[in-house]
Structure formats: structure tokens, C-alpha cells
C-alpha angles and dihedrals in degrees: 000000000000119000117250130200118212138162134221130195102233102169129015109289099004132101122206115204122211136179120213114205131159092357093304128108120218128191115236110176146313128243140165120285118267121173093220091052092051091049093050098045101030097099093033132261124235115244088238091061099054092084092056104092092177089077091059115081097179132068090224091057091047088053091052091048087055090056098050104074092055093052093042091054089049091053091048092053097040099046099027093238126146108225103153119064088233089060093048095049109028117189110255104232121207114255105252115233123204122238116263094234125153120223113260110238109193090190089071095061127078108229117205109227 
């Protein structure tokens, strides 16, 4: 199941943002009410779409999209949840091996002077 970000108006003039991942809902942050933000996030936005600024037609929505990755990474770290696809399937990096070099000892060589 893909993670979705949505907002609710809890008190008058305040939005609460949540992320729903793996059947759990996690609180992200709270900000002042804006009608364009409510319209954009009311039905939920996929985590993959928060980096697409072409979908946002308002500066307020773009500012909110800027905030989201920071809070999502915090929730991933705090609760041990994988929300981003990168976190779910990390690239398995090759174990780096050191070179088998021997130390160069200049004392061992006879220099012609």
C-alpha cells in the first residue's frame, strides 16, 4: 500500500497533516488554514507526488510541499516506518574492499646519488 498524505481541519483555522502508511496514521505537523491547501490535500496525495511541483498552482501549497520531506524522514526515523520507496528497498551497495597494497619503504631501496 502506498503512503498517502492528507490534512484535516481540527480546530478553526488550523490544518493538521498526517501520513497514512501500512495501515497506521502518523501526525506530521500543524499549520494555518488555507483553502488551496485544503483543496490540494483533502483526498490525500501520494508520497510519490509531493515532489511534483507542477501539480501545485499556489505558492502556499508549494511551501507546504517543501516542508513534507523533512517531517516524513523524521517519522521514518522516530517510528521505524518505511514511507518512501527508497527506504523500503534500499540499494544494496557492494562491500568496498581495500586495495592490497604494501607500504612503500624508501629505506629498503638503494638510491643512486
